[in-house]
C-alpha positions as CSV (number, residue, x, y, z in Angstrom):
1,M,-40.5,-91.8,-12.7
2,D,-39.8,-88.1,-13.0
3,T,-40.7,-85.5,-10.3
4,Y,-43.8,-84.3,-12.1
5,A,-45.2,-87.8,-12.5
6,K,-44.5,-88.6,-8.8
7,V,-46.3,-85.4,-7.7
8,K,-49.2,-86.2,-10.0
9,E,-49.5,-89.8,-8.7
10,Q,-49.4,-88.6,-5.0
11,L,-52.0,-86.0,-5.6
12,Y,-54.2,-88.4,-7.5
13,E,-54.1,-91.0,-4.7
14,D,-54.7,-88.3,-2.0
15,I,-57.7,-86.8,-3.9
16,R,-59.3,-90.2,-4.6
17,S,-59.0,-91.1,-0.9
18,R,-60.8,-87.9,0.1
19,I,-63.8,-88.2,-2.3
20,D,-66.9,-89.8,-0.8
21,F,-68.1,-92.0,-3.7
22,S,-71.1,-93.1,-1.6
23,R,-72.8,-89.9,-2.7
24,E,-73.1,-87.9,-5.8
25,V,-70.1,-85.6,-6.0
26,S,-70.2,-82.6,-8.4
27,D,-67.4,-81.6,-10.8
28,D,-67.1,-78.3,-8.9
29,E,-66.5,-80.2,-5.6
30,V,-63.8,-82.3,-7.2
31,E,-62.1,-79.2,-8.8
32,E,-62.1,-77.4,-5.4
33,L,-60.5,-80.4,-3.7
34,I,-57.9,-80.6,-6.5
35,D,-57.1,-76.9,-6.1
36,E,-56.9,-77.2,-2.3
37,L,-54.4,-80.1,-2.4
38,I,-52.3,-78.6,-5.2
39,I,-51.9,-75.4,-3.1
40,R,-51.0,-77.5,0.0
41,K,-48.5,-79.6,-2.0
42,S,-46.9,-76.5,-3.4
43,K,-46.1,-75.2,0.1
44,T,-44.0,-78.3,0.8
45,G,-42.2,-78.2,-2.5
46,Y,-42.0,-75.7,-5.4
47,I,-44.4,-76.4,-8.3
48,K,-44.3,-74.2,-11.3
49,I,-47.4,-72.3,-12.2
50,S,-47.6,-74.0,-15.6
51,D,-47.3,-77.4,-13.9
52,R,-50.1,-76.5,-11.4
53,V,-52.4,-75.8,-14.3
54,K,-51.4,-79.0,-16.0
55,L,-51.8,-81.0,-12.8
56,R,-55.3,-79.6,-12.2
57,T,-56.5,-80.5,-15.7
58,E,-54.9,-83.9,-15.9
59,I,-56.0,-85.0,-12.5
60,F,-59.6,-83.8,-13.1
61,Y,-59.7,-85.6,-16.4
62,S,-58.3,-88.7,-14.8
63,I,-61.0,-88.7,-12.1
64,R,-64.1,-87.3,-13.8
65,K,-63.4,-87.6,-17.6
66,L,-61.5,-90.0,-19.9
67,D,-58.0,-89.3,-18.6
68,I,-55.6,-88.4,-21.4
69,L,-58.3,-89.2,-24.1
70,Q,-60.4,-86.2,-23.0
71,E,-58.0,-83.9,-24.9
72,L,-58.6,-85.8,-28.1
73,V,-62.3,-86.2,-27.6
74,D,-62.6,-82.4,-27.2
75,D,-60.5,-81.7,-30.3
76,N,-62.9,-81.1,-33.2
77,T,-60.2,-81.9,-35.8
78,V,-59.7,-85.5,-34.5
79,T,-62.1,-87.9,-36.3
80,E,-60.8,-91.2,-35.1
81,I,-58.9,-92.4,-32.0
82,M,-57.3,-95.9,-32.1
83,I,-55.7,-97.3,-28.9
84,N,-53.7,-100.5,-29.2
85,G,-52.8,-101.1,-25.6
86,P,-51.7,-98.3,-23.2
87,D,-48.6,-97.2,-25.1
88,N,-49.8,-97.0,-28.7
89,I,-52.4,-94.4,-29.5
90,F,-53.1,-93.3,-33.1
91,I,-55.3,-90.5,-34.3
92,E,-56.9,-89.5,-37.6
93,K,-56.9,-85.8,-38.6
94,E,-58.0,-84.6,-42.0
95,G,-58.0,-88.1,-43.3
96,R,-54.4,-89.0,-42.2
97,L,-53.1,-91.2,-39.4
98,F,-50.6,-90.0,-36.8
99,K,-49.1,-91.7,-33.7
100,W,-49.9,-89.6,-30.6
101,D,-47.0,-88.7,-28.3
102,R,-48.8,-89.5,-25.1
103,S,-49.7,-92.8,-23.5
104,F,-51.7,-94.2,-20.5
105,E,-49.8,-94.7,-17.2
106,S,-50.7,-98.4,-17.3
107,A,-53.0,-101.0,-18.8
108,A,-55.1,-100.8,-15.6
109,K,-55.8,-97.1,-16.2
110,L,-56.9,-97.8,-19.7
111,L,-59.2,-100.5,-18.4
112,D,-60.7,-98.0,-15.9
113,V,-61.5,-95.6,-18.8
114,I,-63.0,-98.4,-20.8
115,Q,-65.2,-99.5,-17.9
116,Q,-66.3,-95.9,-17.3
117,I,-67.3,-95.6,-21.0
118,V,-69.3,-98.8,-21.2
119,A,-71.0,-98.4,-17.8
120,K,-72.5,-95.1,-18.9
121,C,-74.2,-97.0,-21.8
122,N,-75.4,-99.7,-19.4
123,R,-73.1,-102.3,-21.1
124,V,-70.6,-104.8,-19.8
125,V,-67.2,-105.8,-21.1
126,N,-64.8,-108.3,-19.4
127,E,-62.8,-111.5,-20.1
128,S,-65.9,-113.6,-20.6
129,S,-67.5,-111.0,-22.8
130,P,-64.5,-109.2,-24.4
131,I,-66.2,-107.3,-27.3
132,V,-68.6,-104.5,-26.9
133,D,-70.0,-101.5,-28.9
134,A,-70.8,-98.4,-27.0
135,R,-70.9,-94.6,-27.4
136,L,-69.7,-91.5,-25.6
137,Q,-72.0,-88.8,-24.3
138,N,-71.2,-86.6,-27.3
139,G,-72.4,-89.4,-29.7
140,S,-69.0,-90.8,-30.7
141,R,-69.0,-94.5,-31.6
142,V,-66.9,-96.8,-29.4
143,N,-65.7,-100.3,-30.0
144,V,-63.8,-102.3,-27.3
145,V,-61.9,-105.6,-27.6
146,L,-60.2,-107.0,-24.5
147,N,-57.9,-109.9,-23.7
148,P,-57.8,-112.8,-24.4
149,V,-59.3,-111.9,-27.8
150,A,-57.0,-108.9,-28.3
151,L,-53.4,-110.2,-27.7
152,N,-51.9,-106.7,-27.4
153,G,-55.0,-105.2,-25.8
154,P,-57.0,-103.6,-24.4
155,I,-58.1,-102.2,-27.8
156,L,-60.3,-99.1,-27.9
157,T,-61.5,-97.4,-31.1
158,I,-63.5,-94.2,-31.0
159,R,-65.1,-92.8,-34.1
160,R,-65.8,-89.1,-33.4
161,F,-68.7,-87.3,-35.1
162,P,-69.0,-83.6,-35.6
163,E,-71.0,-81.7,-32.9
164,H,-73.1,-80.2,-35.6
165,P,-74.4,-82.9,-38.1
166,I,-73.0,-82.6,-41.6
167,T,-75.8,-81.7,-44.0
168,M,-76.1,-82.3,-47.7
169,D,-75.1,-78.7,-48.3
170,D,-71.8,-79.4,-46.5
171,L,-71.2,-82.5,-48.6
172,I,-71.8,-80.4,-51.7
173,S,-69.3,-77.9,-50.5
174,F,-66.8,-80.7,-49.8
175,G,-67.2,-81.9,-53.4
176,A,-68.6,-85.3,-52.2
177,I,-71.7,-84.9,-54.4
178,T,-73.3,-82.5,-56.8
179,K,-76.3,-80.2,-56.2
180,E,-78.1,-82.0,-59.1
181,A,-77.7,-85.4,-57.5
182,V,-78.8,-84.1,-54.1
183,D,-82.0,-82.6,-55.5
184,F,-82.7,-85.9,-57.2
185,L,-82.1,-87.9,-54.0
186,Q,-84.3,-85.5,-52.0
187,K,-87.2,-86.2,-54.3
188,L,-86.7,-89.9,-53.9
189,V,-86.6,-89.7,-50.1
190,V,-89.8,-87.5,-50.0
191,C,-91.6,-89.9,-52.2
192,G,-90.7,-93.0,-50.2
193,Y,-88.1,-94.8,-52.3
194,N,-86.2,-97.4,-50.3
195,I,-82.6,-96.4,-50.3
196,F,-79.5,-98.5,-49.4
197,I,-76.1,-96.9,-48.8
198,S,-73.0,-99.0,-49.4
199,G,-69.3,-98.3,-49.0
200,G,-66.0,-99.4,-47.4
201,T,-64.9,-98.6,-43.8
202,G,-64.6,-94.9,-43.2
203,S,-66.3,-94.0,-46.5
204,G,-68.9,-91.9,-44.7
205,K,-71.9,-94.1,-44.8
206,T,-73.4,-93.0,-41.4
207,T,-72.7,-89.4,-42.2
208,F,-74.5,-89.7,-45.6
209,L,-77.4,-91.6,-44.1
210,N,-77.8,-88.9,-41.4
211,A,-77.8,-86.1,-44.1
212,L,-80.2,-88.0,-46.3
213,S,-82.6,-88.7,-43.5
214,N,-83.1,-85.0,-42.9
215,F,-85.1,-84.9,-46.2
216,I,-87.8,-87.1,-44.5
217,P,-91.1,-85.2,-44.2
218,K,-91.3,-83.9,-40.6
219,D,-94.9,-85.1,-40.0
220,E,-94.0,-88.8,-40.4
221,R,-93.3,-91.4,-37.7
222,V,-89.7,-92.6,-38.0
223,I,-88.0,-95.4,-36.1
224,T,-84.2,-95.7,-36.0
225,I,-82.5,-98.9,-35.1
226,E,-78.8,-99.0,-34.4
227,D,-76.1,-101.0,-32.6
228,S,-74.9,-97.8,-31.0
229,A,-77.1,-94.7,-31.4
230,E,-75.3,-92.3,-33.7
231,L,-78.0,-90.8,-36.0
232,Q,-79.0,-87.2,-35.4
233,I,-82.3,-86.7,-37.2
234,L,-83.5,-83.1,-36.8
235,G,-87.0,-81.8,-36.9
236,V,-89.0,-85.0,-36.7
237,E,-91.1,-84.9,-33.5
238,N,-92.6,-88.4,-33.9
239,L,-89.2,-90.1,-33.6
240,V,-88.4,-93.4,-31.9
241,R,-84.7,-94.3,-31.3
242,L,-83.9,-98.0,-30.6
243,E,-80.6,-99.4,-29.6
244,T,-79.4,-103.0,-29.2
245,R,-78.4,-104.5,-25.9
246,N,-75.8,-107.2,-25.2
247,A,-76.3,-110.0,-22.7
248,N,-74.8,-109.4,-19.3
249,V,-73.8,-111.2,-16.2
250,E,-77.0,-110.2,-14.5
251,G,-78.9,-112.6,-16.8
252,C,-80.4,-110.0,-19.2
253,D,-81.0,-111.5,-22.6
254,P,-79.5,-109.7,-25.6
255,V,-81.7,-107.5,-27.8
256,T,-80.5,-107.7,-31.4
257,I,-81.1,-105.7,-34.5
258,R,-83.5,-108.4,-35.7
259,D,-85.5,-108.2,-32.5
260,L,-85.8,-104.4,-32.8
261,I,-86.8,-104.6,-36.5
262,K,-89.6,-107.1,-35.7
263,S,-90.7,-105.0,-32.7
264,S,-90.7,-101.8,-34.8
265,L,-93.2,-103.2,-37.2
266,R,-95.8,-103.2,-34.4
267,M,-95.1,-99.5,-33.7
268,R,-96.9,-98.2,-36.8
269,P,-93.8,-96.7,-38.5
270,D,-93.9,-94.7,-41.6
271,R,-90.3,-95.3,-42.1
272,I,-87.6,-97.6,-40.6
273,I,-84.0,-96.6,-40.6
274,V,-81.4,-99.3,-39.7
275,G,-78.0,-97.9,-39.1
276,E,-76.2,-100.9,-40.6
277,V,-77.0,-104.4,-41.5
278,R,-74.3,-107.1,-41.0
279,G,-76.1,-110.4,-40.9
280,G,-79.4,-112.1,-40.7
281,E,-81.2,-108.8,-40.0
282,A,-80.9,-108.0,-43.7
283,L,-83.8,-110.4,-44.3
284,D,-86.0,-108.6,-41.7
285,L,-85.2,-105.2,-43.3
286,L,-86.0,-106.5,-46.8
287,S,-89.3,-108.0,-45.4
288,A,-90.2,-104.6,-44.0
289,M,-89.3,-102.8,-47.3
290,N,-91.5,-105.3,-49.1
291,T,-94.5,-105.0,-46.8
292,G,-95.5,-101.3,-47.2
293,H,-92.8,-99.5,-45.2
294,D,-91.7,-97.3,-48.1
295,G,-88.9,-94.8,-47.6
296,S,-86.8,-97.1,-45.4
297,L,-83.0,-96.5,-45.3
298,S,-80.0,-98.5,-44.3
299,T,-76.3,-99.0,-44.9
300,G,-73.9,-101.9,-45.4
301,H,-70.2,-102.6,-46.0
302,A,-69.1,-103.4,-49.6
303,N,-66.4,-102.4,-52.0
304,S,-68.8,-101.7,-54.9
305,A,-72.5,-101.5,-55.7
306,R,-72.3,-105.0,-57.3
307,D,-70.4,-106.4,-54.4
308,M,-73.2,-105.1,-52.1
309,M,-75.8,-107.2,-53.9
310,A,-73.7,-110.3,-53.3
311,R,-73.1,-109.4,-49.6
312,L,-76.9,-108.9,-49.1
313,E,-77.5,-112.3,-50.5
314,T,-75.0,-113.8,-48.0
315,M,-76.4,-111.8,-45.1
316,V,-80.0,-113.0,-45.8
317,L,-78.7,-116.6,-45.9
318,M,-77.2,-116.1,-42.4
319,G,-80.8,-115.5,-41.2
320,I,-82.7,-118.3,-43.0
321,E,-82.2,-120.9,-45.7
322,L,-84.0,-119.7,-48.9
323,P,-83.5,-120.4,-52.6
324,L,-81.1,-117.9,-54.0
325,D,-83.6,-116.9,-56.6
326,A,-86.1,-116.0,-53.9
327,I,-83.5,-114.0,-52.0
328,R,-82.6,-112.0,-55.1
329,R,-86.2,-111.2,-55.8
330,Q,-86.6,-109.9,-52.2
331,I,-83.6,-107.7,-52.7
332,S,-84.6,-106.4,-56.1
333,S,-88.2,-105.7,-55.1
334,G,-87.4,-104.3,-51.6
335,I,-84.5,-101.9,-52.5
336,D,-85.2,-99.1,-55.0
337,I,-82.0,-97.2,-55.0
338,L,-78.4,-98.0,-54.1
339,V,-75.9,-95.2,-53.3
340,H,-72.3,-96.3,-53.2
341,L,-69.6,-94.2,-51.4
342,G,-65.9,-94.5,-51.5
343,R,-62.7,-93.1,-50.0
344,L,-60.2,-92.2,-52.8
345,R,-56.5,-92.4,-52.5
346,D,-56.2,-88.7,-51.6
347,K,-58.4,-89.6,-48.5
348,S,-61.4,-87.7,-49.8
349,R,-64.8,-89.2,-49.4
350,R,-67.2,-89.2,-52.4
351,V,-70.4,-90.6,-53.7
352,L,-69.1,-92.9,-56.5
353,Q,-72.4,-94.3,-57.9
354,I,-76.1,-94.0,-57.7
355,C,-77.9,-97.0,-59.1
356,E,-81.5,-98.1,-59.6
357,M,-82.7,-101.7,-59.1
358,D,-83.7,-103.0,-62.5
359,E,-85.8,-106.0,-63.4
360,M,-84.3,-109.4,-62.8
361,K,-82.6,-110.9,-65.9
362,D,-81.6,-114.6,-66.2
363,G,-82.0,-115.0,-62.4
364,Q,-79.5,-112.1,-61.7
365,I,-80.1,-108.7,-60.0
366,Q,-79.6,-105.9,-62.6
367,L,-78.3,-102.5,-61.6
368,H,-79.2,-99.5,-63.7
369,T,-76.6,-96.7,-63.1
370,L,-78.0,-93.2,-62.8
371,Y,-75.0,-91.2,-61.7
372,T,-71.3,-92.1,-61.6
373,F,-68.0,-90.5,-60.6
374,K,-65.4,-90.2,-63.3
375,E,-61.8,-89.5,-62.3
376,E,-60.3,-86.9,-64.6
377,G,-56.8,-86.3,-63.1
378,E,-54.7,-85.5,-60.1
379,S,-52.8,-82.4,-59.0
380,N,-51.1,-81.4,-55.7
381,G,-52.2,-84.7,-54.3
382,K,-55.9,-84.1,-54.9
383,I,-58.0,-86.2,-57.3
384,H,-60.3,-84.3,-59.7
385,G,-63.3,-85.7,-61.3
386,S,-66.9,-85.2,-62.2
387,F,-70.1,-86.8,-60.9
388,T,-72.3,-87.0,-63.9
389,K,-75.7,-88.3,-64.8
390,V,-75.6,-91.3,-67.1
391,G,-79.1,-92.7,-67.0
392,E,-82.8,-91.9,-66.4
393,L,-84.9,-93.3,-63.5
394,K,-87.1,-96.0,-64.9
395,N,-89.3,-96.7,-61.9
396,T,-91.2,-93.4,-61.6
397,E,-94.3,-94.8,-59.9
398,K,-93.5,-93.4,-56.5
399,L,-92.5,-90.0,-57.9
400,K,-95.9,-89.8,-59.7
401,R,-97.8,-90.8,-56.5
402,G,-95.9,-88.1,-54.7
403,G,-96.6,-85.5,-57.3
404,L,-92.9,-84.9,-58.2
405,A,-92.6,-86.8,-61.5
């Protein structure tokens, strides 16, 4: 251990022993104590000014923040933080992965940070319950996997979202979608079309859902349901935000997405927004869409629009045994529009397809493509293409009712 590390460890232990954790201690008090002890330490041995500043920041982050991770969490250019044990930290910047040159002092320190994160969300993670979803105070999504499930753990993954929610105007400027398609989707949202967003991991589903939800009329009652609250819907006063809860050692029963969807139906919602469906809750969402809750929105993982239909069938079967024909009719009648997103090989995120649910044919769900992305070439590592209209909306009944046909 080098001299700096020894001084840091000594100061850290000294400061921890002097803090009275039986009462609420402010950040200012902790910073004053750190300053006092650094000055005292520098009288017994020379500490460079630059090292004093570094010690002050690192010790404060270690005690009150997320230790070495705080630097990354505060960096607006970092979109993803992936920690594979204390020594392997990877970050995503501008769509590309890098290995960070810093590491935690020990696995125990990483565990301390993890426990600090999940405790603030009133959640529990340990060997008997080694997987948990949580969030940071800034809204970033957190996933934790511990031993014995994670053999090289603890594993901590943080998906960081922008401080200011990305809007459709931003997505247009990024080239992810065209103004024409956005205007079309805005009409559909206003008129209460049920829209499902599909895409692979990191394709921007939550970002797109958040941007799309801001077209919801501001006088409606909206209920959002998520595993970890991430959506930032602006301007809707009558907004209810619900979040799942894991079972814990104190005997609290879990509260699932399915539980929350069922409860939300008794809250007189105009619209229900489910952050993501992964299992049997797909049936409850489709039931809500088919029983008068027009304008509902949700997302799901899939590699294509057609693949999303097959995945929805599978997810419904995870909730209840129904004839496949009945499931397909629930899907085709519940969902009006499917928007599929993708991440291209140049790491850009784009809307690849907008489809309309068509009438069933020979027992199969039919998709009617309205807009599609066509790749036209590549230069300087960037993919060029056009997002063009290839079909007309057939189901215009809701547009007519909304006066926008």
